RONU-472070 format. One record per residue: residue number from 0; residue in one letter; y, x, z of N, C-alpha, C, O, CB in turn. Coordinates in Angstrom, 1 decimal. Each point is the difference from the previous one (the first is absolute). Glycine has a CB too. Example, Ala and Ser with C-alpha at 12.3 -4.5 7.8 and 13.67 -1.06 7.14 Angstrom:
2
<node num="0" residu="a" n_c2="-5.7" n_c1="13.2" n_c3="7.8" ca_c2="1.2" ca_c1="-0.9" ca_c3="0.0" c_c2="1.2" c_c1="0.9" c_c3="0.0" o_c2="0.0" o_c1="1.0" o_c3="0.7" cb_c2="-1.2" cb_c1="-2.9" cb_c3="0.5"/>
<node num="1" residu="s" n_c2="2.3" n_c1="1.5" n_c3="-1.9" ca_c2="1.1" ca_c1="0.9" ca_c3="0.0" c_c2="1.1" c_c1="-0.8" c_c3="0.8" o_c2="1.1" o_c1="0.5" o_c3="0.1" cb_c2="-1.7" cb_c1="0.7" cb_c3="-2.3"/>
//
This chain:
89
<node num="0" residu="m" n_c2="-28.5" n_c1="-38.8" n_c3="44.1" ca_c2="0.1" ca_c1="-0.6" ca_c3="-0.9" c_c2="-0.6" c_c1="-1.2" c_c3="-0.1" o_c2="0.0" o_c1="-0.6" o_c3="-1.1" cb_c2="0.5" cb_c1="2.4" cb_c3="0.6"/>
<node num="1" residu="q" n_c2="-1.0" n_c1="-2.1" n_c3="1.6" ca_c2="-1.2" ca_c1="-1.7" ca_c3="-0.4" c_c2="1.1" c_c1="-0.6" c_c3="0.6" o_c2="0.0" o_c1="-1.2" o_c3="-0.4" cb_c2="-3.0" cb_c1="1.3" cb_c3="0.7"/>
<node num="2" residu="k" n_c2="4.0" n_c1="0.0" n_c3="0.6" ca_c2="1.4" ca_c1="-0.7" ca_c3="0.0" c_c2="0.2" c_c1="-0.4" c_c3="-0.7" o_c2="-0.1" o_c1="-1.3" o_c3="-0.2" cb_c2="1.0" cb_c1="2.2" cb_c3="1.1"/>
<node num="3" residu="h" n_c2="-0.6" n_c1="-0.3" n_c3="-1.5" ca_c2="1.0" ca_c1="0.0" ca_c3="-1.3" c_c2="-0.5" c_c1="-1.0" c_c3="-0.9" o_c2="0.4" o_c1="-1.2" o_c3="0.0" cb_c2="0.2" cb_c1="3.5" cb_c3="0.0"/>
<node num="4" residu="l" n_c2="-1.7" n_c1="-1.8" n_c3="-0.9" ca_c2="-0.4" ca_c1="-1.1" ca_c3="-0.4" c_c2="-0.5" c_c1="-1.0" c_c3="0.5" o_c2="-0.8" o_c1="-0.5" o_c3="-0.9" cb_c2="0.7" cb_c1="1.7" cb_c3="-0.2"/>
<node num="5" residu="s" n_c2="0.2" n_c1="-1.9" n_c3="2.1" ca_c2="0.0" ca_c1="-0.9" ca_c3="0.8" c_c2="1.2" c_c1="-0.7" c_c3="-0.3" o_c2="0.0" o_c1="-1.2" o_c3="-0.4" cb_c2="-1.4" cb_c1="2.4" cb_c3="1.9"/>
<node num="6" residu="q" n_c2="2.7" n_c1="-0.5" n_c3="-1.0" ca_c2="0.9" ca_c1="-0.9" ca_c3="-0.4" c_c2="0.9" c_c1="-0.2" c_c3="-1.3" o_c2="1.0" o_c1="-0.6" o_c3="-0.2" cb_c2="-1.2" cb_c1="0.9" cb_c3="2.5"/>
<node num="7" residu="a" n_c2="-0.6" n_c1="0.7" n_c3="-3.4" ca_c2="0.5" ca_c1="-0.3" ca_c3="-1.2" c_c2="-1.3" c_c1="-1.0" c_c3="-0.5" o_c2="0.1" o_c1="-0.2" o_c3="-1.2" cb_c2="1.6" cb_c1="2.7" cb_c3="0.7"/>
<node num="8" residu="d" n_c2="-2.6" n_c1="-2.9" n_c3="0.9" ca_c2="-0.5" ca_c1="-1.2" ca_c3="-0.4" c_c2="0.4" c_c1="-1.6" c_c3="0.7" o_c2="-0.1" o_c1="-1.1" o_c3="-0.5" cb_c2="-1.7" cb_c1="3.0" cb_c3="-0.1"/>
<node num="9" residu="f" n_c2="2.4" n_c1="-1.3" n_c3="2.0" ca_c2="0.7" ca_c1="-1.2" ca_c3="0.5" c_c2="1.5" c_c1="-0.5" c_c3="-0.6" o_c2="0.6" o_c1="-1.0" o_c3="0.2" cb_c2="-1.9" cb_c1="1.9" cb_c3="1.9"/>
<node num="10" residu="y" n_c2="1.9" n_c1="0.4" n_c3="-2.9" ca_c2="1.2" ca_c1="-0.6" ca_c3="-0.6" c_c2="-0.4" c_c1="-0.4" c_c3="-1.2" o_c2="0.6" o_c1="-1.1" o_c3="-0.3" cb_c2="1.0" cb_c1="2.5" cb_c3="1.2"/>
<node num="11" residu="t" n_c2="-2.4" n_c1="-1.0" n_c3="-1.7" ca_c2="-0.1" ca_c1="-0.4" ca_c3="-1.2" c_c2="-0.7" c_c1="-1.3" c_c3="0.3" o_c2="0.5" o_c1="-0.9" o_c3="-0.6" cb_c2="-0.5" cb_c1="3.1" cb_c3="-0.6"/>
<node num="12" residu="q" n_c2="-1.2" n_c1="-2.5" n_c3="1.8" ca_c2="0.0" ca_c1="-1.8" ca_c3="0.3" c_c2="0.9" c_c1="-0.6" c_c3="0.3" o_c2="0.0" o_c1="-1.1" o_c3="-0.4" cb_c2="-1.7" cb_c1="1.1" cb_c3="1.1"/>
<node num="13" residu="k" n_c2="3.0" n_c1="0.4" n_c3="0.0" ca_c2="0.8" ca_c1="-0.4" ca_c3="0.5" c_c2="0.5" c_c1="-0.9" c_c3="-1.1" o_c2="-0.2" o_c1="-1.2" o_c3="-0.3" cb_c2="0.5" cb_c1="3.1" cb_c3="2.0"/>
<node num="14" residu="a" n_c2="0.4" n_c1="-0.8" n_c3="-2.1" ca_c2="0.9" ca_c1="-0.2" ca_c3="-1.8" c_c2="-1.0" c_c1="-1.2" c_c3="-0.6" o_c2="0.4" o_c1="-1.2" o_c3="-0.1" cb_c2="0.6" cb_c1="4.2" cb_c3="-0.7"/>
<node num="15" residu="r" n_c2="-2.0" n_c1="-2.7" n_c3="0.5" ca_c2="-0.6" ca_c1="-0.9" ca_c3="-0.7" c_c2="0.0" c_c1="-1.7" c_c3="0.3" o_c2="0.2" o_c1="-1.0" o_c3="-0.7" cb_c2="-1.4" cb_c1="3.1" cb_c3="0.4"/>
<node num="16" residu="q" n_c2="0.9" n_c1="-1.9" n_c3="1.3" ca_c2="0.3" ca_c1="-1.5" ca_c3="0.9" c_c2="1.3" c_c1="-0.5" c_c3="-0.2" o_c2="0.1" o_c1="-1.2" o_c3="-0.1" cb_c2="-1.4" cb_c1="1.9" cb_c3="1.9"/>
<node num="17" residu="e" n_c2="2.7" n_c1="0.3" n_c3="-1.9" ca_c2="1.4" ca_c1="-0.6" ca_c3="0.1" c_c2="-0.1" c_c1="0.3" c_c3="-1.3" o_c2="0.9" o_c1="0.9" o_c3="-0.1" cb_c2="0.5" cb_c1="-0.8" cb_c3="2.4"/>
<node num="18" residu="n" n_c2="-2.0" n_c1="-0.2" n_c3="-3.4" ca_c2="0.3" ca_c1="0.0" ca_c3="-1.3" c_c2="1.0" c_c1="1.4" c_c3="-0.2" o_c2="1.0" o_c1="-0.4" o_c3="-0.5" cb_c2="-1.4" cb_c1="-2.4" cb_c3="0.3"/>
<node num="19" residu="y" n_c2="0.3" n_c1="4.1" n_c3="0.5" ca_c2="0.8" ca_c1="0.8" ca_c3="-0.1" c_c2="-0.7" c_c1="1.3" c_c3="-1.3" o_c2="-1.1" o_c1="0.7" o_c3="0.1" cb_c2="2.1" cb_c1="-1.5" cb_c3="2.8"/>
<node num="20" residu="p" n_c2="-0.5" n_c1="0.8" n_c3="-3.4" ca_c2="-0.9" ca_c1="0.9" ca_c3="-1.1" c_c2="-0.7" c_c1="1.7" c_c3="0.4" o_c2="-0.9" o_c1="0.7" o_c3="-0.5" cb_c2="2.8" cb_c1="-2.2" cb_c3="-1.1"/>
<node num="21" residu="a" n_c2="-0.9" n_c1="1.6" n_c3="2.6" ca_c2="0.3" ca_c1="1.3" ca_c3="0.5" c_c2="-0.7" c_c1="0.1" c_c3="1.7" o_c2="0.0" o_c1="-1.1" o_c3="0.5" cb_c2="2.4" cb_c1="1.3" cb_c3="-2.4"/>
<node num="22" residu="r" n_c2="-2.7" n_c1="0.6" n_c3="2.5" ca_c2="0.2" ca_c1="0.9" ca_c3="1.7" c_c2="1.5" c_c1="-0.2" c_c3="0.3" o_c2="0.5" o_c1="-0.8" o_c3="0.8" cb_c2="-2.4" cb_c1="3.0" cb_c3="-1.2"/>
<node num="23" residu="s" n_c2="2.4" n_c1="-1.0" n_c3="-0.4" ca_c2="1.1" ca_c1="0.6" ca_c3="0.4" c_c2="1.0" c_c1="-1.0" c_c3="0.5" o_c2="0.7" o_c1="0.5" o_c3="0.9" cb_c2="-1.1" cb_c1="1.3" cb_c3="-2.5"/>
<node num="24" residu="i" n_c2="0.7" n_c1="-3.2" n_c3="1.5" ca_c2="0.5" ca_c1="-1.3" ca_c3="0.5" c_c2="0.2" c_c1="0.3" c_c3="1.4" o_c2="1.1" o_c1="0.0" o_c3="0.3" cb_c2="-2.3" cb_c1="-1.5" cb_c3="-1.8"/>
<node num="25" residu="y" n_c2="0.4" n_c1="1.8" n_c3="2.3" ca_c2="0.0" ca_c1="-0.2" ca_c3="1.2" c_c2="1.2" c_c1="1.2" c_c3="0.9" o_c2="0.6" o_c1="-0.3" o_c3="1.1" cb_c2="-3.3" cb_c1="-0.9" cb_c3="-1.7"/>
<node num="26" residu="k" n_c2="2.8" n_c1="2.3" n_c3="-0.1" ca_c2="0.6" ca_c1="1.1" ca_c3="0.3" c_c2="1.1" c_c1="-0.3" c_c3="-0.2" o_c2="0.5" o_c1="0.0" o_c3="1.1" cb_c2="-1.8" cb_c1="1.2" cb_c3="-1.4"/>
<node num="27" residu="l" n_c2="2.2" n_c1="-1.5" n_c3="-0.9" ca_c2="1.0" ca_c1="-0.4" ca_c3="-0.8" c_c2="0.5" c_c1="-1.1" c_c3="1.1" o_c2="1.2" o_c1="0.0" o_c3="0.4" cb_c2="-2.2" cb_c1="0.7" cb_c3="-3.0"/>
<node num="28" residu="k" n_c2="0.1" n_c1="-1.9" n_c3="3.0" ca_c2="0.4" ca_c1="-1.1" ca_c3="0.3" c_c2="0.5" c_c1="0.6" c_c3="1.8" o_c2="1.0" o_c1="-0.4" o_c3="0.5" cb_c2="-2.7" cb_c1="-1.5" cb_c3="-2.6"/>
<node num="29" residu="e" n_c2="0.6" n_c1="3.1" n_c3="2.8" ca_c2="0.6" ca_c1="0.4" ca_c3="1.1" c_c2="1.2" c_c1="0.4" c_c3="0.1" o_c2="0.8" o_c1="-0.4" o_c3="0.9" cb_c2="-2.6" cb_c1="0.8" cb_c3="-0.6"/>
<node num="30" residu="i" n_c2="2.4" n_c1="0.7" n_c3="-1.4" ca_c2="1.4" ca_c1="0.5" ca_c3="-0.2" c_c2="1.0" c_c1="-0.9" c_c3="0.2" o_c2="0.8" o_c1="0.0" o_c3="0.9" cb_c2="-1.5" cb_c1="1.3" cb_c3="-2.4"/>
<node num="31" residu="n" n_c2="0.6" n_c1="-2.5" n_c3="0.3" ca_c2="0.6" ca_c1="-1.0" ca_c3="0.1" c_c2="0.3" c_c1="-0.7" c_c3="1.3" o_c2="1.2" o_c1="-0.3" o_c3="0.3" cb_c2="-2.1" cb_c1="0.4" cb_c3="-2.2"/>
<node num="32" residu="e" n_c2="-0.1" n_c1="-0.5" n_c3="2.9" ca_c2="-0.1" ca_c1="-0.7" ca_c3="0.9" c_c2="1.0" c_c1="0.8" c_c3="0.9" o_c2="0.9" o_c1="-0.7" o_c3="0.6" cb_c2="-3.3" cb_c1="-0.3" cb_c3="-1.1"/>
<node num="33" residu="k" n_c2="2.3" n_c1="2.3" n_c3="0.5" ca_c2="0.7" ca_c1="1.0" ca_c3="1.3" c_c2="1.3" c_c1="0.4" c_c3="-0.7" o_c2="0.4" o_c1="1.0" o_c3="0.6" cb_c2="-2.6" cb_c1="0.1" cb_c3="0.7"/>
<node num="34" residu="f" n_c2="2.9" n_c1="-1.5" n_c3="-2.3" ca_c2="1.1" ca_c1="0.3" ca_c3="-0.3" c_c2="0.7" c_c1="-1.0" c_c3="-0.4" o_c2="1.2" o_c1="0.0" o_c3="0.2" cb_c2="-2.0" cb_c1="1.7" cb_c3="-0.5"/>
<node num="35" residu="g" n_c2="0.3" n_c1="-2.6" n_c3="-0.4" ca_c2="0.3" ca_c1="-1.0" ca_c3="-0.2" c_c2="0.8" c_c1="0.2" c_c3="-1.1" o_c2="1.2" o_c1="-0.3" o_c3="0.1" cb_c2="-1.6" cb_c1="-0.5" cb_c3="2.1"/>
<node num="36" residu="l" n_c2="-0.2" n_c1="1.4" n_c3="-3.5" ca_c2="0.7" ca_c1="0.4" ca_c3="-1.0" c_c2="0.2" c_c1="-1.1" c_c3="-1.0" o_c2="1.0" o_c1="0.1" o_c3="-0.8" cb_c2="-1.7" cb_c1="2.1" cb_c3="1.3"/>
<node num="37" residu="i" n_c2="-0.1" n_c1="-3.3" n_c3="-0.7" ca_c2="0.4" ca_c1="-1.1" ca_c3="-1.1" c_c2="0.2" c_c1="-1.8" c_c3="1.1" o_c2="-0.4" o_c1="-0.6" o_c3="1.0" cb_c2="-1.7" cb_c1="2.4" cb_c3="-3.7"/>
<node num="38" residu="k" n_c2="2.7" n_c1="-1.9" n_c3="2.1" ca_c2="0.4" ca_c1="-1.2" ca_c3="0.6" c_c2="0.0" c_c1="-1.3" c_c3="-0.9" o_c2="0.0" o_c1="0.2" o_c3="-1.2" cb_c2="1.3" cb_c1="1.3" cb_c3="2.8"/>
<node num="39" residu="t" n_c2="-1.1" n_c1="-3.0" n_c3="-1.0" ca_c2="0.0" ca_c1="-0.8" ca_c3="-0.9" c_c2="1.4" c_c1="-0.2" c_c3="-0.6" o_c2="0.8" o_c1="-0.1" o_c3="0.9" cb_c2="-2.8" cb_c1="-0.7" cb_c3="0.1"/>
<node num="40" residu="g" n_c2="2.5" n_c1="0.6" n_c3="-2.4" ca_c2="0.5" ca_c1="0.0" ca_c3="-0.9" c_c2="0.5" c_c1="1.3" c_c3="-0.8" o_c2="0.8" o_c1="-0.2" o_c3="-0.9" cb_c2="-0.6" cb_c1="-1.8" cb_c3="2.0"/>
<node num="41" residu="d" n_c2="-0.8" n_c1="3.7" n_c3="-0.9" ca_c2="0.3" ca_c1="0.9" ca_c3="0.0" c_c2="-0.7" c_c1="0.0" c_c3="-2.2" o_c2="-0.7" o_c1="-0.8" o_c3="-0.6" cb_c2="0.7" cb_c1="1.6" cb_c3="4.4"/>
<node num="42" residu="r" n_c2="0.4" n_c1="0.1" n_c3="-4.1" ca_c2="-0.1" ca_c1="0.6" ca_c3="-1.1" c_c2="-0.6" c_c1="1.4" c_c3="-0.1" o_c2="0.6" o_c1="1.1" o_c3="0.3" cb_c2="1.2" cb_c1="-2.6" cb_c3="-0.6"/>
<node num="43" residu="v" n_c2="-3.2" n_c1="1.4" n_c3="-0.3" ca_c2="-0.9" ca_c1="1.3" ca_c3="0.5" c_c2="-0.4" c_c1="0.4" c_c3="-1.4" o_c2="-0.5" o_c1="-0.7" o_c3="-0.8" cb_c2="-0.5" cb_c1="-0.1" cb_c3="3.3"/>
<node num="44" residu="l" n_c2="1.3" n_c1="1.9" n_c3="-2.6" ca_c2="-0.5" ca_c1="0.8" ca_c3="-1.2" c_c2="-1.5" c_c1="0.6" c_c3="0.1" o_c2="-0.1" o_c1="0.7" o_c3="0.9" cb_c2="2.5" cb_c1="-0.1" cb_c3="-1.1"/>
<node num="45" residu="d" n_c2="-3.5" n_c1="-0.8" n_c3="-0.5" ca_c2="-1.3" ca_c1="0.5" ca_c3="0.4" c_c2="-0.3" c_c1="1.5" c_c3="-0.7" o_c2="0.1" o_c1="-0.7" o_c3="-1.1" cb_c2="-0.9" cb_c1="-1.9" cb_c3="1.3"/>
<node num="46" residu="l" n_c2="0.6" n_c1="3.6" n_c3="-0.5" ca_c2="0.0" ca_c1="1.0" ca_c3="-1.0" c_c2="-1.6" c_c1="0.1" c_c3="0.1" o_c2="-0.6" o_c1="-0.6" o_c3="1.0" cb_c2="3.3" cb_c1="1.9" cb_c3="-0.8"/>
<node num="47" residu="g" n_c2="-3.2" n_c1="-0.9" n_c3="-0.8" ca_c2="-1.6" ca_c1="0.2" ca_c3="0.0" c_c2="-0.7" c_c1="-1.1" c_c3="0.7" o_c2="-0.9" o_c1="0.2" o_c3="0.9" cb_c2="1.2" cb_c1="2.2" cb_c3="-0.9"/>
<node num="48" residu="c" n_c2="0.1" n_c1="-3.6" n_c3="-0.6" ca_c2="-0.7" ca_c1="-1.2" ca_c3="1.1" c_c2="-1.4" c_c1="-0.3" c_c3="-0.5" o_c2="-0.5" o_c1="-0.8" o_c3="0.8" cb_c2="2.8" cb_c1="-0.6" cb_c3="-0.4"/>
<node num="49" residu="s" n_c2="-3.3" n_c1="1.8" n_c3="-1.3" ca_c2="-1.2" ca_c1="-0.3" ca_c3="-0.3" c_c2="-0.7" c_c1="0.8" c_c3="1.6" o_c2="0.5" o_c1="0.9" o_c3="0.6" cb_c2="-0.3" cb_c1="-1.1" cb_c3="-3.8"/>
<node num="50" residu="p" n_c2="-1.7" n_c1="-0.5" n_c3="3.4" ca_c2="-0.2" ca_c1="-0.8" ca_c3="-0.4" c_c2="0.7" c_c1="-2.1" c_c3="0.2" o_c2="0.0" o_c1="-1.0" o_c3="-0.8" cb_c2="-1.8" cb_c1="3.7" cb_c3="1.0"/>
<node num="51" residu="g" n_c2="2.2" n_c1="-2.5" n_c3="1.0" ca_c2="1.0" ca_c1="-1.1" ca_c3="0.1" c_c2="0.0" c_c1="-0.6" c_c3="1.6" o_c2="0.7" o_c1="-0.9" o_c3="0.4" cb_c2="-1.1" cb_c1="0.3" cb_c3="-3.1"/>
<node num="52" residu="s" n_c2="-0.4" n_c1="1.4" n_c3="3.4" ca_c2="-0.1" ca_c1="-0.2" ca_c3="1.6" c_c2="1.7" c_c1="-0.3" c_c3="0.5" o_c2="0.4" o_c1="-1.1" o_c3="0.1" cb_c2="-2.8" cb_c1="3.1" cb_c3="0.3"/>
<node num="53" residu="w" n_c2="3.1" n_c1="-0.9" n_c3="-0.4" ca_c2="1.1" ca_c1="0.1" ca_c3="0.4" c_c2="1.7" c_c1="-0.9" c_c3="-0.4" o_c2="1.0" o_c1="-0.2" o_c3="0.7" cb_c2="-2.9" cb_c1="2.3" cb_c3="-0.5"/>
<node num="54" residu="l" n_c2="1.4" n_c1="-2.5" n_c3="-1.6" ca_c2="0.3" ca_c1="-1.1" ca_c3="-0.7" c_c2="0.2" c_c1="-1.2" c_c3="0.5" o_c2="1.0" o_c1="-0.5" o_c3="0.5" cb_c2="-1.9" cb_c1="1.5" cb_c3="-1.8"/>
<node num="55" residu="l" n_c2="-0.3" n_c1="-1.4" n_c3="1.3" ca_c2="-0.2" ca_c1="-1.3" ca_c3="0.6" c_c2="0.4" c_c1="0.0" c_c3="1.6" o_c2="0.6" o_c1="-1.0" o_c3="0.5" cb_c2="-2.5" cb_c1="0.5" cb_c3="-2.4"/>
<node num="56" residu="y" n_c2="1.6" n_c1="1.5" n_c3="2.6" ca_c2="0.6" ca_c1="0.0" ca_c3="1.3" c_c2="1.5" c_c1="-0.2" c_c3="0.1" o_c2="0.4" o_c1="-0.8" o_c3="0.8" cb_c2="-2.2" cb_c1="2.2" cb_c3="-0.4"/>
<node num="57" residu="i" n_c2="2.9" n_c1="-0.7" n_c3="-1.3" ca_c2="1.5" ca_c1="-0.2" ca_c3="0.1" c_c2="0.4" c_c1="-1.0" c_c3="-0.6" o_c2="0.9" o_c1="-0.6" o_c3="0.5" cb_c2="-0.6" cb_c1="2.5" cb_c3="-0.5"/>
<node num="58" residu="s" n_c2="-0.9" n_c1="-2.5" n_c3="-0.9" ca_c2="-0.1" ca_c1="-1.1" ca_c3="-0.6" c_c2="0.2" c_c1="-1.1" c_c3="1.2" o_c2="1.1" o_c1="-0.6" o_c3="0.1" cb_c2="-2.5" cb_c1="1.6" cb_c3="-2.0"/>
<node num="59" residu="r" n_c2="0.4" n_c1="-1.2" n_c3="2.6" ca_c2="0.1" ca_c1="-1.0" ca_c3="1.3" c_c2="1.0" c_c1="0.6" c_c3="1.0" o_c2="0.6" o_c1="-0.8" o_c3="0.7" cb_c2="-3.1" cb_c1="0.0" cb_c3="-0.8"/>
<node num="60" residu="q" n_c2="3.0" n_c1="2.2" n_c3="0.4" ca_c2="0.9" ca_c1="0.2" ca_c3="1.1" c_c2="1.3" c_c1="-0.3" c_c3="-0.7" o_c2="0.9" o_c1="-0.4" o_c3="0.8" cb_c2="-2.2" cb_c1="2.2" cb_c3="0.6"/>
<node num="61" residu="a" n_c2="1.6" n_c1="-1.8" n_c3="-2.8" ca_c2="0.9" ca_c1="-0.4" ca_c3="-0.7" c_c2="0.6" c_c1="-1.3" c_c3="0.2" o_c2="1.1" o_c1="-0.3" o_c3="0.6" cb_c2="-2.1" cb_c1="1.6" cb_c3="-1.9"/>
<node num="62" residu="g" n_c2="0.1" n_c1="-2.1" n_c3="0.7" ca_c2="-0.2" ca_c1="-1.3" ca_c3="0.1" c_c2="0.4" c_c1="-0.8" c_c3="-1.1" o_c2="0.2" o_c1="0.6" o_c3="-1.0" cb_c2="-0.2" cb_c1="-0.2" cb_c3="3.1"/>
<node num="63" residu="g" n_c2="0.3" n_c1="-1.7" n_c3="-2.1" ca_c2="0.5" ca_c1="-0.3" ca_c3="-1.4" c_c2="1.2" c_c1="0.4" c_c3="-0.5" o_c2="0.3" o_c1="0.1" o_c3="-1.2" cb_c2="-1.5" cb_c1="-2.0" cb_c3="1.4"/>
<node num="64" residu="a" n_c2="2.2" n_c1="2.2" n_c3="1.0" ca_c2="1.6" ca_c1="0.3" ca_c3="-0.8" c_c2="-0.4" c_c1="1.6" c_c3="-0.1" o_c2="0.9" o_c1="0.8" o_c3="0.0" cb_c2="1.2" cb_c1="-2.8" cb_c3="1.2"/>
<node num="65" residu="g" n_c2="-2.7" n_c1="2.1" n_c3="-1.2" ca_c2="0.0" ca_c1="1.8" ca_c3="0.0" c_c2="-0.6" c_c1="0.4" c_c3="-1.0" o_c2="-0.7" o_c1="-0.9" o_c3="-0.7" cb_c2="0.6" cb_c1="1.4" cb_c3="3.0"/>
<node num="66" residu="r" n_c2="0.1" n_c1="0.9" n_c3="-2.6" ca_c2="-0.4" ca_c1="-0.1" ca_c3="-1.9" c_c2="-0.9" c_c1="1.6" c_c3="0.3" o_c2="0.1" o_c1="0.8" o_c3="0.9" cb_c2="2.6" cb_c1="-2.3" cb_c3="-2.7"/>
<node num="67" residu="v" n_c2="-3.6" n_c1="1.4" n_c3="0.6" ca_c2="-0.9" ca_c1="1.5" ca_c3="0.1" c_c2="-0.2" c_c1="0.3" c_c3="-1.2" o_c2="-0.7" o_c1="-0.7" o_c3="-0.7" cb_c2="-0.6" cb_c1="0.5" cb_c3="2.6"/>
<node num="68" residu="v" n_c2="2.0" n_c1="1.5" n_c3="-2.4" ca_c2="-0.4" ca_c1="0.2" ca_c3="-1.5" c_c2="-1.0" c_c1="1.6" c_c3="0.3" o_c2="0.2" o_c1="0.9" o_c3="0.9" cb_c2="2.6" cb_c1="-2.2" cb_c3="-2.5"/>
<node num="69" residu="a" n_c2="-3.7" n_c1="1.1" n_c3="0.8" ca_c2="-1.4" ca_c1="1.0" ca_c3="0.1" c_c2="0.1" c_c1="0.8" c_c3="-1.2" o_c2="0.4" o_c1="-0.6" o_c3="-1.0" cb_c2="-2.2" cb_c1="-1.1" cb_c3="2.2"/>
<node num="70" residu="i" n_c2="1.6" n_c1="3.0" n_c3="-1.2" ca_c2="0.1" ca_c1="0.8" ca_c3="-1.1" c_c2="-1.5" c_c1="0.9" c_c3="0.3" o_c2="-0.5" o_c1="0.2" o_c3="1.1" cb_c2="3.7" cb_c1="-0.1" cb_c3="-1.5"/>
<node num="71" residu="d" n_c2="-3.6" n_c1="0.2" n_c3="-0.5" ca_c2="-1.4" ca_c1="0.5" ca_c3="-0.3" c_c2="-0.6" c_c1="0.1" c_c3="-1.3" o_c2="-0.2" o_c1="-1.0" o_c3="-0.6" cb_c2="0.1" cb_c1="0.2" cb_c3="2.4"/>
<node num="72" residu="v" n_c2="-0.5" n_c1="2.4" n_c3="-2.4" ca_c2="-0.5" ca_c1="0.0" ca_c3="-1.1" c_c2="-1.4" c_c1="-1.1" c_c3="-0.2" o_c2="-0.4" o_c1="-0.3" o_c3="-1.1" cb_c2="1.7" cb_c1="2.9" cb_c3="1.1"/>
<node num="73" residu="e" n_c2="-1.9" n_c1="-2.9" n_c3="1.1" ca_c2="-0.9" ca_c1="-1.1" ca_c3="-0.3" c_c2="0.1" c_c1="-1.3" c_c3="0.7" o_c2="0.5" o_c1="0.0" o_c3="1.2" cb_c2="-1.8" cb_c1="1.7" cb_c3="-1.8"/>
<node num="74" residu="e" n_c2="0.9" n_c1="-2.6" n_c3="0.0" ca_c2="-0.3" ca_c1="-1.5" ca_c3="0.6" c_c2="-0.1" c_c1="-0.1" c_c3="1.1" o_c2="-0.9" o_c1="0.6" o_c3="0.4" cb_c2="0.0" cb_c1="-1.0" cb_c3="-1.8"/>
<node num="75" residu="p" n_c2="1.5" n_c1="-0.3" n_c3="2.5" ca_c2="-0.9" ca_c1="0.2" ca_c3="1.0" c_c2="-1.0" c_c1="-1.5" c_c3="0.3" o_c2="0.1" o_c1="-1.0" o_c3="-0.6" cb_c2="1.9" cb_c1="3.1" cb_c3="1.7"/>
<node num="76" residu="k" n_c2="-2.6" n_c1="-1.9" n_c3="-0.1" ca_c2="-1.2" ca_c1="-0.5" ca_c3="-0.4" c_c2="-0.2" c_c1="-1.4" c_c3="0.4" o_c2="-1.0" o_c1="-0.6" o_c3="-0.1" cb_c2="0.3" cb_c1="2.9" cb_c3="0.2"/>
<node num="77" residu="i" n_c2="2.2" n_c1="-2.8" n_c3="0.6" ca_c2="0.1" ca_c1="-1.4" ca_c3="0.3" c_c2="0.8" c_c1="-0.7" c_c3="-0.6" o_c2="0.8" o_c1="0.4" o_c3="-0.8" cb_c2="-1.3" cb_c1="0.0" cb_c3="2.6"/>
<node num="78" residu="a" n_c2="0.1" n_c1="-2.1" n_c3="-1.5" ca_c2="1.5" ca_c1="-1.0" ca_c3="-0.9" c_c2="1.2" c_c1="0.2" c_c3="1.0" o_c2="0.1" o_c1="0.0" o_c3="1.2" cb_c2="-1.5" cb_c1="-2.5" cb_c3="-2.4"/>
<node num="79" residu="l" n_c2="2.2" n_c1="2.8" n_c3="0.2" ca_c2="1.4" ca_c1="0.6" ca_c3="0.4" c_c2="0.7" c_c1="-1.5" c_c3="1.0" o_c2="0.0" o_c1="-1.1" o_c3="-0.5" cb_c2="0.4" cb_c1="3.1" cb_c3="-2.3"/>
<node num="80" residu="p" n_c2="0.1" n_c1="-1.8" n_c3="4.3" ca_c2="0.7" ca_c1="-1.2" ca_c3="0.2" c_c2="1.2" c_c1="-0.1" c_c3="-0.6" o_c2="0.5" o_c1="0.8" o_c3="-0.7" cb_c2="-1.5" cb_c1="-0.8" cb_c3="2.6"/>
<node num="81" residu="d" n_c2="1.4" n_c1="-1.3" n_c3="-1.7" ca_c2="0.9" ca_c1="-0.7" ca_c3="-0.6" c_c2="1.2" c_c1="1.0" c_c3="-0.1" o_c2="0.7" o_c1="0.4" o_c3="-0.9" cb_c2="-1.6" cb_c1="-2.6" cb_c3="1.6"/>
<node num="82" residu="n" n_c2="0.9" n_c1="2.4" n_c3="0.7" ca_c2="1.4" ca_c1="0.8" ca_c3="0.3" c_c2="0.3" c_c1="1.8" c_c3="-0.6" o_c2="1.0" o_c1="0.7" o_c3="0.2" cb_c2="-1.2" cb_c1="-2.5" cb_c3="2.2"/>
<node num="83" residu="a" n_c2="-1.4" n_c1="2.2" n_c3="-3.2" ca_c2="0.4" ca_c1="1.2" ca_c3="-0.6" c_c2="-0.1" c_c1="0.1" c_c3="-1.9" o_c2="-0.3" o_c1="-0.7" o_c3="-1.0" cb_c2="-0.4" cb_c1="1.6" cb_c3="3.7"/>
<node num="84" residu="i" n_c2="0.8" n_c1="-0.3" n_c3="-2.6" ca_c2="0.2" ca_c1="0.9" ca_c3="-1.5" c_c2="-0.8" c_c1="1.4" c_c3="-0.3" o_c2="0.1" o_c1="1.0" o_c3="0.7" cb_c2="2.4" cb_c1="-1.9" cb_c3="-0.5"/>
<node num="85" residu="f" n_c2="-3.1" n_c1="0.7" n_c3="-1.0" ca_c2="-0.7" ca_c1="1.7" ca_c3="-0.4" c_c2="0.9" c_c1="0.3" c_c3="-1.4" o_c2="0.6" o_c1="-0.6" o_c3="-0.9" cb_c2="-3.6" cb_c1="0.2" cb_c3="1.9"/>
<node num="86" residu="i" n_c2="2.6" n_c1="1.9" n_c3="-0.8" ca_c2="0.7" ca_c1="1.0" ca_c3="-1.2" c_c2="-0.7" c_c1="0.8" c_c3="-0.1" o_c2="-0.4" o_c1="0.5" o_c3="1.0" cb_c2="2.3" cb_c1="-0.7" cb_c3="-0.8"/>
<node num="87" residu="k" n_c2="-2.2" n_c1="0.5" n_c3="-1.5" ca_c2="-1.1" ca_c1="0.9" ca_c3="-0.3" c_c2="0.2" c_c1="1.5" c_c3="-0.4" o_c2="0.0" o_c1="0.5" o_c3="-1.1" cb_c2="-0.8" cb_c1="-2.6" cb_c3="0.5"/>
<node num="88" residu="k" n_c2="0.9" n_c1="2.6" n_c3="1.5" ca_c2="0.4" ca_c1="1.3" ca_c3="-0.8" c_c2="0.2" c_c1="1.4" c_c3="0.9" o_c2="0.2" o_c1="1.0" o_c3="-0.6" cb_c2="1.0" cb_c1="-2.7" cb_c3="-1.1"/>
//
């Protein structure tokens, strides 16, 4: 249990240092790096995007030529990147 708590603290602190609102970004990032899901120029639909860590990451991966459409019932807790739009539904 102590190991789990120290890892939680590590990733929470890392997320704050890297300006991500949630620590879940690191598991999602690991999956993307392993399988190469999102590439420069991709168009991505992010369902359930709040608080916005994944939205930030995928918008960077897609780059200026890419586009991210983010949908959630709750507003993201981040400023939207230029290549992203948010729909509240």
